[in-house]
Backbone as XML, in Angstrom:
<?xml version="1.0"?>
<chain id="A" units="angstrom">
  <residue number="1" name="MET">
    <atom name="N" x="146.506" y="21.241" z="-37.125"/>
    <atom name="CA" x="145.950" y="22.113" z="-36.334"/>
    <atom name="C" x="147.043" y="22.407" z="-35.322"/>
  </residue>
  <residue number="2" name="ILE">
    <atom name="N" x="147.054" y="23.689" z="-34.821"/>
    <atom name="CA" x="148.112" y="24.209" z="-33.668"/>
    <atom name="C" x="147.279" y="24.568" z="-32.436"/>
  </residue>
  <residue number="3" name="LEU">
    <atom name="N" x="147.656" y="23.975" z="-31.448"/>
    <atom name="CA" x="147.222" y="24.468" z="-29.939"/>
    <atom name="C" x="148.134" y="25.380" z="-29.303"/>
  </residue>
  <residue number="4" name="LYS">
    <atom name="N" x="147.404" y="26.432" z="-28.935"/>
    <atom name="CA" x="148.408" y="27.373" z="-27.961"/>
    <atom name="C" x="147.871" y="27.321" z="-26.441"/>
  </residue>
  <residue number="5" name="HIS">
    <atom name="N" x="148.786" y="27.284" z="-25.680"/>
    <atom name="CA" x="148.489" y="27.386" z="-24.221"/>
    <atom name="C" x="149.909" y="27.887" z="-23.425"/>
  </residue>
  <residue number="6" name="GLU">
    <atom name="N" x="149.514" y="29.188" z="-22.801"/>
    <atom name="CA" x="150.639" y="29.845" z="-21.895"/>
    <atom name="C" x="151.891" y="30.055" z="-22.876"/>
  </residue>
  <residue number="7" name="GLY">
    <atom name="N" x="151.708" y="30.401" z="-24.040"/>
    <atom name="CA" x="152.900" y="30.639" z="-24.921"/>
    <atom name="C" x="153.574" y="29.382" z="-25.618"/>
  </residue>
  <residue number="8" name="PHE">
    <atom name="N" x="153.036" y="28.323" z="-25.164"/>
    <atom name="CA" x="153.373" y="26.861" z="-25.660"/>
    <atom name="C" x="152.691" y="26.762" z="-26.956"/>
  </residue>
  <residue number="9" name="LEU">
    <atom name="N" x="153.375" y="25.894" z="-27.853"/>
    <atom name="CA" x="152.522" y="25.552" z="-29.235"/>
    <atom name="C" x="152.731" y="24.018" z="-29.126"/>
  </residue>
  <residue number="10" name="ALA">
    <atom name="N" x="151.634" y="23.471" z="-29.875"/>
    <atom name="CA" x="151.670" y="21.930" z="-30.014"/>
    <atom name="C" x="150.794" y="21.853" z="-31.543"/>
  </residue>
  <residue number="11" name="GLU">
    <atom name="N" x="151.493" y="20.642" z="-32.091"/>
    <atom name="CA" x="150.963" y="20.316" z="-33.393"/>
    <atom name="C" x="149.964" y="19.122" z="-32.979"/>
  </residue>
  <residue number="12" name="VAL">
    <atom name="N" x="148.903" y="19.034" z="-33.582"/>
    <atom name="CA" x="147.857" y="17.908" z="-33.352"/>
    <atom name="C" x="147.549" y="17.196" z="-34.361"/>
  </residue>
  <residue number="13" name="SER">
    <atom name="N" x="147.616" y="15.857" z="-34.263"/>
    <atom name="CA" x="147.461" y="14.791" z="-35.340"/>
    <atom name="C" x="146.381" y="13.712" z="-35.091"/>
  </residue>
  <residue number="14" name="TYR">
    <atom name="N" x="145.841" y="13.046" z="-35.952"/>
    <atom name="CA" x="144.862" y="12.068" z="-35.841"/>
    <atom name="C" x="145.370" y="11.016" z="-36.844"/>
  </residue>
  <residue number="15" name="HIS">
    <atom name="N" x="145.380" y="9.667" z="-36.411"/>
    <atom name="CA" x="145.601" y="8.642" z="-36.977"/>
    <atom name="C" x="144.563" y="7.695" z="-37.312"/>
  </residue>
  <residue number="16" name="GLU">
    <atom name="N" x="144.149" y="7.201" z="-38.629"/>
    <atom name="CA" x="143.020" y="6.383" z="-38.812"/>
    <atom name="C" x="143.287" y="5.271" z="-37.904"/>
  </residue>
  <residue number="17" name="GLY">
    <atom name="N" x="142.212" y="4.663" z="-37.373"/>
    <atom name="CA" x="142.128" y="3.542" z="-36.493"/>
    <atom name="C" x="142.378" y="3.840" z="-35.074"/>
  </residue>
  <residue number="18" name="ASP">
    <atom name="N" x="142.941" y="5.083" z="-34.641"/>
    <atom name="CA" x="143.073" y="5.217" z="-33.534"/>
    <atom name="C" x="142.044" y="6.458" z="-32.846"/>
  </residue>
  <residue number="19" name="ASP">
    <atom name="N" x="141.538" y="5.992" z="-31.737"/>
    <atom name="CA" x="140.323" y="6.895" z="-31.312"/>
    <atom name="C" x="140.709" y="8.168" z="-30.683"/>
  </residue>
  <residue number="20" name="LEU">
    <atom name="N" x="142.113" y="8.399" z="-30.766"/>
    <atom name="CA" x="142.588" y="9.879" z="-29.876"/>
    <atom name="C" x="143.269" y="10.619" z="-30.961"/>
  </residue>
  <residue number="21" name="MET">
    <atom name="N" x="143.123" y="11.836" z="-30.305"/>
    <atom name="CA" x="143.863" y="13.048" z="-30.991"/>
    <atom name="C" x="145.088" y="13.201" z="-30.246"/>
  </residue>
  <residue number="22" name="HIS">
    <atom name="N" x="146.199" y="13.512" z="-30.993"/>
    <atom name="CA" x="147.381" y="13.528" z="-30.176"/>
    <atom name="C" x="148.106" y="14.907" z="-30.305"/>
  </residue>
  <residue number="23" name="GLY">
    <atom name="N" x="148.749" y="15.360" z="-29.279"/>
    <atom name="CA" x="149.391" y="16.531" z="-29.479"/>
    <atom name="C" x="150.988" y="16.410" z="-29.136"/>
  </residue>
  <residue number="24" name="THR">
    <atom name="N" x="151.862" y="17.139" z="-29.828"/>
    <atom name="CA" x="153.427" y="17.291" z="-29.478"/>
    <atom name="C" x="153.902" y="18.683" z="-29.486"/>
  </residue>
  <residue number="25" name="THR">
    <atom name="N" x="154.396" y="19.025" z="-28.456"/>
    <atom name="CA" x="154.853" y="20.282" z="-28.389"/>
    <atom name="C" x="155.999" y="20.741" z="-29.461"/>
  </residue>
  <residue number="26" name="VAL">
    <atom name="N" x="156.058" y="21.906" z="-29.866"/>
    <atom name="CA" x="156.942" y="22.390" z="-30.865"/>
    <atom name="C" x="158.008" y="23.426" z="-30.298"/>
  </residue>
  <residue number="27" name="ASN">
    <atom name="N" x="158.004" y="24.183" z="-29.253"/>
    <atom name="CA" x="158.833" y="25.039" z="-28.755"/>
    <atom name="C" x="159.259" y="24.917" z="-27.196"/>
  </residue>
  <residue number="28" name="THR">
    <atom name="N" x="159.394" y="23.725" z="-26.789"/>
    <atom name="CA" x="159.837" y="23.275" z="-25.445"/>
    <atom name="C" x="161.225" y="22.424" z="-25.703"/>
  </residue>
  <residue number="29" name="ARG">
    <atom name="N" x="161.967" y="22.440" z="-24.710"/>
    <atom name="CA" x="163.319" y="21.885" z="-24.880"/>
    <atom name="C" x="163.110" y="20.408" z="-24.783"/>
  </residue>
  <residue number="30" name="ALA">
    <atom name="N" x="162.117" y="19.767" z="-24.105"/>
    <atom name="CA" x="161.636" y="18.405" z="-24.192"/>
    <atom name="C" x="160.559" y="18.194" z="-25.018"/>
  </residue>
  <residue number="31" name="THR">
    <atom name="N" x="160.371" y="17.275" z="-25.792"/>
    <atom name="CA" x="158.936" y="16.918" z="-26.487"/>
    <atom name="C" x="158.196" y="16.396" z="-25.553"/>
  </residue>
  <residue number="32" name="LEU">
    <atom name="N" x="157.126" y="17.060" z="-25.612"/>
    <atom name="CA" x="155.888" y="16.635" z="-24.807"/>
    <atom name="C" x="154.869" y="16.227" z="-25.602"/>
  </residue>
  <residue number="33" name="HIS">
    <atom name="N" x="154.238" y="14.964" z="-25.115"/>
    <atom name="CA" x="153.118" y="14.174" z="-25.927"/>
    <atom name="C" x="151.908" y="14.295" z="-24.911"/>
  </residue>
  <residue number="34" name="PHE">
    <atom name="N" x="150.870" y="14.605" z="-25.395"/>
    <atom name="CA" x="149.468" y="14.416" z="-24.925"/>
    <atom name="C" x="148.378" y="13.769" z="-25.692"/>
  </residue>
  <residue number="35" name="ALA">
    <atom name="N" x="147.205" y="13.480" z="-25.191"/>
    <atom name="CA" x="146.174" y="12.953" z="-25.995"/>
    <atom name="C" x="144.765" y="13.252" z="-25.548"/>
  </residue>
  <residue number="36" name="GLY">
    <atom name="N" x="143.814" y="13.177" z="-26.390"/>
    <atom name="CA" x="142.425" y="13.357" z="-25.784"/>
    <atom name="C" x="141.586" y="12.579" z="-26.718"/>
  </residue>
  <residue number="37" name="ASP">
    <atom name="N" x="140.441" y="12.344" z="-26.190"/>
    <atom name="CA" x="139.282" y="11.680" z="-27.046"/>
    <atom name="C" x="138.672" y="12.826" z="-28.084"/>
  </residue>
  <residue number="38" name="ASN">
    <atom name="N" x="138.427" y="14.076" z="-27.686"/>
    <atom name="CA" x="137.950" y="15.215" z="-28.317"/>
    <atom name="C" x="138.847" y="16.302" z="-28.202"/>
  </residue>
  <residue number="39" name="LEU">
    <atom name="N" x="138.389" y="17.528" z="-28.683"/>
    <atom name="CA" x="139.130" y="18.706" z="-28.539"/>
    <atom name="C" x="139.273" y="19.222" z="-27.224"/>
  </residue>
  <residue number="40" name="ALA">
    <atom name="N" x="138.122" y="19.250" z="-26.459"/>
    <atom name="CA" x="138.055" y="19.754" z="-25.089"/>
    <atom name="C" x="139.143" y="18.846" z="-24.115"/>
  </residue>
  <residue number="41" name="ASP">
    <atom name="N" x="139.146" y="17.593" z="-24.201"/>
    <atom name="CA" x="139.914" y="16.678" z="-23.691"/>
    <atom name="C" x="141.258" y="16.993" z="-24.081"/>
  </residue>
  <residue number="42" name="LEU">
    <atom name="N" x="141.729" y="17.034" z="-25.171"/>
    <atom name="CA" x="143.015" y="17.479" z="-25.720"/>
    <atom name="C" x="143.538" y="18.718" z="-25.278"/>
  </residue>
  <residue number="43" name="GLN">
    <atom name="N" x="142.639" y="19.755" z="-25.200"/>
    <atom name="CA" x="143.107" y="20.986" z="-24.717"/>
    <atom name="C" x="143.434" y="20.886" z="-23.237"/>
  </residue>
  <residue number="44" name="ARG">
    <atom name="N" x="142.683" y="20.269" z="-22.440"/>
    <atom name="CA" x="142.909" y="19.926" z="-20.946"/>
    <atom name="C" x="144.240" y="19.153" z="-20.798"/>
  </residue>
  <residue number="45" name="ALA">
    <atom name="N" x="144.307" y="18.159" z="-21.573"/>
    <atom name="CA" x="145.694" y="17.352" z="-21.496"/>
    <atom name="C" x="146.942" y="18.248" z="-21.793"/>
  </residue>
  <residue number="46" name="PHE">
    <atom name="N" x="146.649" y="19.187" z="-22.849"/>
    <atom name="CA" x="147.658" y="20.036" z="-23.252"/>
    <atom name="C" x="148.084" y="20.870" z="-21.756"/>
  </residue>
  <residue number="47" name="ALA">
    <atom name="N" x="147.012" y="21.601" z="-21.234"/>
    <atom name="CA" x="147.208" y="22.272" z="-20.004"/>
    <atom name="C" x="147.958" y="21.665" z="-19.069"/>
  </residue>
  <residue number="48" name="ASP">
    <atom name="N" x="147.339" y="20.602" z="-18.566"/>
    <atom name="CA" x="147.845" y="19.690" z="-17.589"/>
    <atom name="C" x="149.477" y="19.214" z="-17.836"/>
  </residue>
  <residue number="49" name="THR">
    <atom name="N" x="149.730" y="18.945" z="-19.062"/>
    <atom name="CA" x="151.217" y="18.611" z="-19.496"/>
    <atom name="C" x="152.135" y="19.733" z="-19.432"/>
  </residue>
  <residue number="50" name="VAL">
    <atom name="N" x="151.633" y="20.994" z="-19.812"/>
    <atom name="CA" x="152.413" y="22.173" z="-19.656"/>
    <atom name="C" x="152.576" y="22.503" z="-18.190"/>
  </residue>
  <residue number="51" name="SER">
    <atom name="N" x="151.565" y="22.535" z="-17.552"/>
    <atom name="CA" x="151.825" y="22.725" z="-16.011"/>
    <atom name="C" x="152.756" y="21.940" z="-15.358"/>
  </residue>
  <residue number="52" name="GLU">
    <atom name="N" x="152.842" y="20.330" z="-15.550"/>
    <atom name="CA" x="153.599" y="19.605" z="-14.880"/>
    <atom name="C" x="154.928" y="19.842" z="-15.560"/>
  </residue>
  <residue number="53" name="TYR">
    <atom name="N" x="155.149" y="20.066" z="-16.877"/>
    <atom name="CA" x="156.480" y="20.459" z="-17.411"/>
    <atom name="C" x="157.020" y="21.701" z="-16.841"/>
  </residue>
  <residue number="54" name="LYS">
    <atom name="N" x="156.306" y="22.431" z="-16.641"/>
    <atom name="CA" x="156.638" y="23.981" z="-16.020"/>
    <atom name="C" x="157.255" y="23.610" z="-14.379"/>
  </residue>
  <residue number="55" name="ALA">
    <atom name="N" x="156.624" y="22.862" z="-13.918"/>
    <atom name="CA" x="156.875" y="22.443" z="-12.366"/>
    <atom name="C" x="158.270" y="21.757" z="-12.371"/>
  </residue>
  <residue number="56" name="TRP">
    <atom name="N" x="158.275" y="20.794" z="-13.220"/>
    <atom name="CA" x="159.535" y="19.962" z="-13.682"/>
    <atom name="C" x="160.719" y="20.822" z="-13.732"/>
  </residue>
  <residue number="57" name="CYS">
    <atom name="N" x="160.595" y="21.794" z="-14.744"/>
    <atom name="CA" x="161.539" y="22.610" z="-15.051"/>
    <atom name="C" x="161.995" y="23.544" z="-13.898"/>
  </residue>
  <residue number="58" name="ALA">
    <atom name="N" x="161.010" y="24.078" z="-13.187"/>
    <atom name="CA" x="161.301" y="24.925" z="-12.147"/>
    <atom name="C" x="162.170" y="24.236" z="-11.054"/>
  </residue>
  <residue number="59" name="GLU">
    <atom name="N" x="161.951" y="22.907" z="-10.787"/>
    <atom name="CA" x="162.560" y="22.207" z="-9.728"/>
    <atom name="C" x="163.986" y="21.859" z="-10.012"/>
  </residue>
  <residue number="60" name="ARG">
    <atom name="N" x="164.446" y="21.908" z="-11.459"/>
    <atom name="CA" x="165.629" y="21.889" z="-11.873"/>
    <atom name="C" x="166.383" y="22.937" z="-12.399"/>
  </residue>
  <residue number="61" name="GLY">
    <atom name="N" x="165.670" y="24.171" z="-12.226"/>
    <atom name="CA" x="166.247" y="25.535" z="-12.792"/>
    <atom name="C" x="166.580" y="25.430" z="-14.254"/>
  </residue>
  <residue number="62" name="VAL">
    <atom name="N" x="165.603" y="24.888" z="-14.881"/>
    <atom name="CA" x="165.981" y="24.676" z="-16.458"/>
    <atom name="C" x="164.666" y="25.691" z="-17.176"/>
  </residue>
  <residue number="63" name="ASP">
    <atom name="N" x="165.363" y="26.519" z="-18.141"/>
    <atom name="CA" x="164.348" y="27.177" z="-18.939"/>
    <atom name="C" x="163.489" y="26.187" z="-19.825"/>
  </residue>
  <residue number="64" name="PRO">
    <atom name="N" x="161.997" y="26.186" z="-19.514"/>
    <atom name="CA" x="161.194" y="25.252" z="-20.305"/>
    <atom name="C" x="161.324" y="25.422" z="-21.734"/>
  </residue>
  <residue number="65" name="GLU">
    <atom name="N" x="161.604" y="26.744" z="-22.302"/>
    <atom name="CA" x="161.314" y="27.067" z="-23.741"/>
    <atom name="C" x="162.591" y="26.537" z="-24.580"/>
  </residue>
  <residue number="66" name="LYS">
    <atom name="N" x="162.317" y="26.076" z="-25.814"/>
    <atom name="CA" x="163.401" y="25.536" z="-26.591"/>
    <atom name="C" x="164.242" y="26.928" z="-26.968"/>
  </residue>
  <residue number="67" name="GLY">
    <atom name="N" x="165.525" y="26.753" z="-27.006"/>
    <atom name="CA" x="166.411" y="27.935" z="-27.306"/>
    <atom name="C" x="166.605" y="27.938" z="-28.882"/>
  </residue>
  <residue number="68" name="TYR">
    <atom name="N" x="166.823" y="29.191" z="-29.479"/>
    <atom name="CA" x="167.090" y="29.267" z="-31.001"/>
    <atom name="C" x="168.368" y="29.933" z="-31.100"/>
  </residue>
  <residue number="69" name="SER">
    <atom name="N" x="169.239" y="29.411" z="-31.862"/>
    <atom name="CA" x="170.514" y="29.888" z="-32.097"/>
    <atom name="C" x="170.521" y="31.301" z="-32.933"/>
  </residue>
  <residue number="70" name="GLY">
    <atom name="N" x="169.597" y="31.357" z="-33.924"/>
    <atom name="CA" x="169.254" y="32.190" z="-34.644"/>
    <atom name="C" x="170.172" y="31.971" z="-36.102"/>
  </residue>
  <residue number="71" name="THR">
    <atom name="N" x="170.523" y="30.725" z="-36.141"/>
    <atom name="CA" x="171.180" y="30.274" z="-37.490"/>
    <atom name="C" x="170.034" y="29.355" z="-38.031"/>
  </residue>
  <residue number="72" name="LEU">
    <atom name="N" x="169.940" y="29.423" z="-39.413"/>
    <atom name="CA" x="168.681" y="28.840" z="-40.084"/>
    <atom name="C" x="169.372" y="28.554" z="-41.524"/>
  </residue>
  <residue number="73" name="SER">
    <atom name="N" x="169.293" y="27.114" z="-41.533"/>
    <atom name="CA" x="169.696" y="26.723" z="-42.889"/>
    <atom name="C" x="168.371" y="26.594" z="-43.802"/>
  </residue>
  <residue number="74" name="LEU">
    <atom name="N" x="168.451" y="27.238" z="-45.007"/>
    <atom name="CA" x="167.461" y="27.372" z="-45.794"/>
    <atom name="C" x="167.785" y="26.777" z="-47.183"/>
  </residue>
  <residue number="75" name="ARG">
    <atom name="N" x="166.866" y="26.036" z="-47.812"/>
    <atom name="CA" x="167.038" y="25.395" z="-49.111"/>
    <atom name="C" x="166.106" y="26.117" z="-50.011"/>
  </residue>
  <residue number="76" name="LEU">
    <atom name="N" x="166.570" y="26.684" z="-51.035"/>
    <atom name="CA" x="165.947" y="27.146" z="-52.178"/>
    <atom name="C" x="166.237" y="26.564" z="-53.615"/>
  </residue>
  <residue number="77" name="PRO">
    <atom name="N" x="165.179" y="26.626" z="-54.312"/>
    <atom name="CA" x="165.460" y="26.180" z="-55.756"/>
    <atom name="C" x="166.487" y="27.157" z="-56.513"/>
  </residue>
  <residue number="78" name="PRO">
    <atom name="N" x="167.270" y="26.707" z="-57.267"/>
    <atom name="CA" x="168.331" y="27.647" z="-57.884"/>
    <atom name="C" x="167.864" y="28.887" z="-58.427"/>
  </residue>
  <residue number="79" name="GLU">
    <atom name="N" x="166.904" y="28.768" z="-59.155"/>
    <atom name="CA" x="166.401" y="30.050" z="-59.899"/>
    <atom name="C" x="166.027" y="30.879" z="-58.754"/>
  </residue>
  <residue number="80" name="LEU">
    <atom name="N" x="165.270" y="30.645" z="-57.878"/>
    <atom name="CA" x="164.847" y="31.580" z="-56.651"/>
    <atom name="C" x="166.052" y="32.094" z="-56.076"/>
  </residue>
  <residue number="81" name="HIS">
    <atom name="N" x="166.920" y="31.198" z="-55.606"/>
    <atom name="CA" x="168.260" y="31.670" z="-55.003"/>
    <atom name="C" x="168.916" y="32.790" z="-55.866"/>
  </residue>
  <residue number="82" name="LYS">
    <atom name="N" x="169.070" y="32.771" z="-57.018"/>
    <atom name="CA" x="169.628" y="33.701" z="-57.942"/>
    <atom name="C" x="168.958" y="34.913" z="-58.025"/>
  </residue>
  <residue number="83" name="ARG">
    <atom name="N" x="167.466" y="34.735" z="-57.941"/>
    <atom name="CA" x="166.579" y="36.207" z="-57.941"/>
    <atom name="C" x="166.810" y="36.874" z="-56.642"/>
  </residue>
  <residue number="84" name="VAL">
    <atom name="N" x="166.837" y="36.076" z="-55.485"/>
    <atom name="CA" x="167.042" y="36.599" z="-53.902"/>
    <atom name="C" x="168.553" y="37.311" z="-54.302"/>
  </residue>
  <residue number="85" name="ALA">
    <atom name="N" x="169.476" y="36.598" z="-54.690"/>
    <atom name="CA" x="170.826" y="37.343" z="-54.692"/>
    <atom name="C" x="170.734" y="38.596" z="-55.469"/>
  </residue>
  <residue number="86" name="GLU">
    <atom name="N" x="170.166" y="38.427" z="-56.516"/>
    <atom name="CA" x="170.341" y="39.834" z="-57.471"/>
    <atom name="C" x="169.478" y="40.894" z="-56.750"/>
  </residue>
  <residue number="87" name="LEU">
    <atom name="N" x="168.276" y="40.445" z="-56.371"/>
    <atom name="CA" x="167.353" y="41.690" z="-55.533"/>
    <atom name="C" x="168.309" y="42.270" z="-54.425"/>
  </residue>
  <residue number="88" name="ALA">
    <atom name="N" x="168.670" y="41.411" z="-53.481"/>
    <atom name="CA" x="169.384" y="41.901" z="-52.422"/>
    <atom name="C" x="170.588" y="42.738" z="-52.848"/>
  </residue>
  <residue number="89" name="SER">
    <atom name="N" x="171.379" y="42.284" z="-53.831"/>
    <atom name="CA" x="172.221" y="43.125" z="-54.393"/>
    <atom name="C" x="171.860" y="44.438" z="-54.824"/>
  </residue>
  <residue number="90" name="THR">
    <atom name="N" x="170.951" y="44.569" z="-55.428"/>
    <atom name="CA" x="170.353" y="45.937" z="-55.873"/>
    <atom name="C" x="169.914" y="46.984" z="-54.716"/>
  </residue>
  <residue number="91" name="GLN">
    <atom name="N" x="169.675" y="45.963" z="-53.809"/>
    <atom name="CA" x="169.281" y="46.821" z="-52.615"/>
    <atom name="C" x="170.457" y="47.207" z="-51.606"/>
  </residue>
  <residue number="92" name="GLY">
    <atom name="N" x="171.459" y="46.746" z="-51.991"/>
    <atom name="CA" x="172.728" y="46.866" z="-51.060"/>
    <atom name="C" x="172.676" y="46.080" z="-49.811"/>
  </residue>
  <residue number="93" name="GLU">
    <atom name="N" x="172.185" y="45.026" z="-50.100"/>
    <atom name="CA" x="172.034" y="44.227" z="-48.921"/>
    <atom name="C" x="172.805" y="42.732" z="-49.176"/>
  </residue>
  <residue number="94" name="SER">
    <atom name="N" x="172.952" y="42.054" z="-48.354"/>
    <atom name="CA" x="173.410" y="40.658" z="-48.308"/>
    <atom name="C" x="172.146" y="39.780" z="-48.540"/>
  </residue>
  <residue number="95" name="ILE">
    <atom name="N" x="172.309" y="38.480" z="-48.917"/>
    <atom name="CA" x="171.079" y="37.744" z="-48.972"/>
    <atom name="C" x="170.652" y="37.456" z="-47.683"/>
  </residue>
  <residue number="96" name="ASN">
    <atom name="N" x="171.453" y="37.375" z="-46.621"/>
    <atom name="CA" x="171.098" y="37.000" z="-45.259"/>
    <atom name="C" x="170.073" y="38.299" z="-44.629"/>
  </residue>
  <residue number="97" name="GLN">
    <atom name="N" x="170.667" y="39.551" z="-45.097"/>
    <atom name="CA" x="169.885" y="40.737" z="-44.563"/>
    <atom name="C" x="168.564" y="40.766" z="-45.288"/>
  </residue>
  <residue number="98" name="PHE">
    <atom name="N" x="168.596" y="40.539" z="-46.449"/>
    <atom name="CA" x="167.549" y="40.565" z="-47.546"/>
    <atom name="C" x="166.382" y="39.541" z="-46.941"/>
  </residue>
  <residue number="99" name="ILE">
    <atom name="N" x="166.731" y="38.379" z="-46.626"/>
    <atom name="CA" x="165.800" y="37.497" z="-46.245"/>
    <atom name="C" x="165.228" y="37.892" z="-44.853"/>
  </residue>
  <residue number="100" name="ALA">
    <atom name="N" x="166.228" y="37.979" z="-43.845"/>
    <atom name="CA" x="165.837" y="38.449" z="-42.546"/>
    <atom name="C" x="164.813" y="39.319" z="-42.535"/>
  </residue>
  <residue number="101" name="GLU">
    <atom name="N" x="164.956" y="40.541" z="-43.316"/>
    <atom name="CA" x="164.134" y="41.701" z="-43.286"/>
    <atom name="C" x="162.555" y="41.254" z="-43.841"/>
  </residue>
  <residue number="102" name="LYS">
    <atom name="N" x="162.608" y="40.394" z="-44.938"/>
    <atom name="CA" x="161.386" y="39.971" z="-45.544"/>
    <atom name="C" x="160.606" y="38.988" z="-44.477"/>
  </residue>
  <residue number="103" name="LEU">
    <atom name="N" x="161.430" y="38.168" z="-43.822"/>
    <atom name="CA" x="160.754" y="37.495" z="-42.970"/>
    <atom name="C" x="159.977" y="38.018" z="-41.740"/>
  </residue>
  <residue number="104" name="GLU">
    <atom name="N" x="161.006" y="39.089" z="-41.303"/>
    <atom name="CA" x="160.438" y="40.251" z="-40.125"/>
    <atom name="C" x="159.097" y="40.816" z="-40.563"/>
  </residue>
  <residue number="105" name="GLN">
    <atom name="N" x="159.119" y="41.341" z="-41.965"/>
    <atom name="CA" x="157.857" y="41.959" z="-42.302"/>
    <atom name="C" x="156.725" y="40.698" z="-42.387"/>
  </residue>
  <residue number="106" name="ALA">
    <atom name="N" x="156.920" y="39.569" z="-42.909"/>
    <atom name="CA" x="155.861" y="38.547" z="-42.976"/>
    <atom name="C" x="155.389" y="38.240" z="-41.632"/>
  </residue>
  <residue number="107" name="VAL">
    <atom name="N" x="156.237" y="38.269" z="-40.524"/>
    <atom name="CA" x="156.027" y="37.706" z="-39.227"/>
    <atom name="C" x="154.930" y="38.952" z="-38.549"/>
  </residue>
  <residue number="108" name="CYS">
    <atom name="N" x="155.571" y="40.018" z="-38.728"/>
    <atom name="CA" x="154.791" y="41.200" z="-38.156"/>
    <atom name="C" x="153.389" y="41.500" z="-39.011"/>
  </residue>
  <residue number="109" name="ALA">
    <atom name="N" x="153.336" y="41.149" z="-40.082"/>
    <atom name="CA" x="152.225" y="41.297" z="-40.759"/>
    <atom name="C" x="151.021" y="40.293" z="-40.418"/>
  </residue>
  <residue number="110" name="GLY">
    <atom name="N" x="151.531" y="39.283" z="-39.903"/>
    <atom name="CA" x="150.726" y="38.076" z="-39.566"/>
    <atom name="C" x="150.098" y="37.851" z="-38.354"/>
  </residue>
</chain>
């Protein structure tokens, strides 16, 4: 499950034998952890954690969101890599242009 709060995202997990649900942010410079007994508590803990983190960042003049370089390493099965290269070539594009275009279409459609 993914939680969202003020543009921040967190993955939620639950481990057998642990009575808490745990959350970890995915798009912050620092890794933020929080927990709750139930979904309402977890959401409240997430909101509190984000609020505290944003205040901490503001005090230090730090951008709270994780930066992305735009460089992505991608592993594909060799046959798929070949098919992507061939299709990109027939469209007069580099593999990078082809993949970026397809990802943009998928993200915009979702």
